[in-house]
N, C-alpha and C positions, 0 to 999 in steps of 0.2 A: 334499161336495167339500172337499178340504183346500186351505188357502191356503198358497202357497209364499212364504216370506219370504226375500228375498235380502239379504245383508249387503254393503254397499259398503265396500271396503277403503280405508282412508285412506293418506296418504303414508307414515306410520311402519310400518304393517302391510305395505305393498307392498314395502318394502325390508328387512323383517325386523328392524327396529331394536329392538323389545321383546325378541325372542329373543336378539339379540346382547348386549343389556344384561344379561339373566339369565345367559347363559354367561360373560360377562366378570366378573360378580359372583362366580360360583363359582370361577373361575380366580384372581381376586385374593384371595379368602378363603383358598384353599389356599396361595397364594404367601406371604401374611402369616403363616399358621401355621408354615410351614416356615422362612422366612427370619428372622422376628422372634422368634417364640415357641419356635423349635427343636423343634417337635413333628413328628417325621418319621414318615410313614406307610409308607415303603418300607424294607424290610430288605435287607441284603446277604446273599443267600441262602446261598451255600456256607459263609460264615463264621458267619452268624447263622441260627439255625433258629427257626421259629415254634413255639410250644407250643400243641398242639391239646387239646381237651377229652378227658375220659376216654371219652366216647361216640363219638369219631371212629371211623369204619369205614374201614379201609385194606385192606391185602393179606390174602388168605386164608391160613389154615394149618390143619392137622389136628393135634389134640392126641394125644400118645402117652403110654402109661403107663410105669412104671418099667423094664419090659423092652423098651422101644422098639417096642412093638406099638401100632399105631394103634387108637384107641377106636372108630372107625367100624365099624358092623355091616352096612353096605351095605343099609340099609332103604329107600333111594330117596326119603325124605321131602324132603330138601333139593332133589333134582332135580325133584320134583313141584311144590314150592311156588315154585320160581324163576320170576319173571315174565319174565326175559330169556332163559330156556332156555339158560343158559351152562354148566350142570353136566352132565357125562356120567359115569355110573358103570357099571362092569361088575363084577358080584358073582361070588364064588367061594367054595368051601368053605375054612374055616380048617383048617390042618394040626393034627393032634393034639398035636404037640410045642409049638405056640404056646399051647395051651389045655389043659394036662394035668389040671386040677382040676375041670372041669365044662363046661357048655355055655352059659356066659354070652355068649360071642361065637362063635356057630357059623359065621357068614358073615364075609367080609372083602372089601374092594374089591380086585379084581385090577387094575383101572385106575380112576383117579379124576381126571378132567380138569376144569379150570375155565378158561374163556376169559375172561380179564380185560378184553378189548376189548369184549365183549358185556355184561359185568356192569354193573349200575347201583348196586352197593354198597348195596342196601337193607337187608340184614341178615336177610331172611326165612329164608335157609338156616340161619343161626345160631340163630334162634328155633325153627325146626321140628325141629332135631336132638334126639332123645330122649337120646342119650348124651353130649351136649355135645362132640361130636367136631370139628365144623367151627367155626372161629372167625375173626373178622376182627381183624387186628392194627392197630396204630397207624402202621404203615409206609406212607408216602404217596409214596415214590419208586418209581414203577412204570414209568418210561420205559424203552423198549427200542428197539433198532435195527431189528428185524424182527418180523413178526407171529407167527412160530413160538415165540419166547421169551415171548410174552404168554399162551400157553396153558400153564397150570401143571399138571404131572403129579403123580403120587403122591409121587415122591421129592422134588420141590420143595416140596410141601405139608407134608411131614413134617419139615421142617428146624426148627432151634432158633430161636425167635422171642422177642424182648424186647417187653414191653408188652402188656397185656390178655390175658394167658395164663391 
């Protein structure tokens, strides 16, 4: 049989005095850093932009070659490995005029949709792609006014992207 030990609260614990002291300590420490030492932790966002690391994973894009043809061969590996199930691909045959010199890319995505609201930005799709076609840029401004614009189609994914390309 186990013995139940009860703890009797004292006056200080009853009125949360130790917790208030700890919270006040944190607040005063930040107040001192900001006011006296001028170490600001807040940035003015639209005017000042934070620099993220090279490993930051932001908005998706599909890389294209010199003829503006996407490198994706619609192999479904990114769709299969995605834990959030946010990638939808419909494959089709690549026209002969897009690939006149061989059969390096016999398939192409007819539709390639990524639901950014479901995506967890894990980067598994980027790692699984054998052609290095799908990549994650360093763009972190993904706010939209409606849900439909957060589903990226093939035309949106093939755009010109700066950073991590």
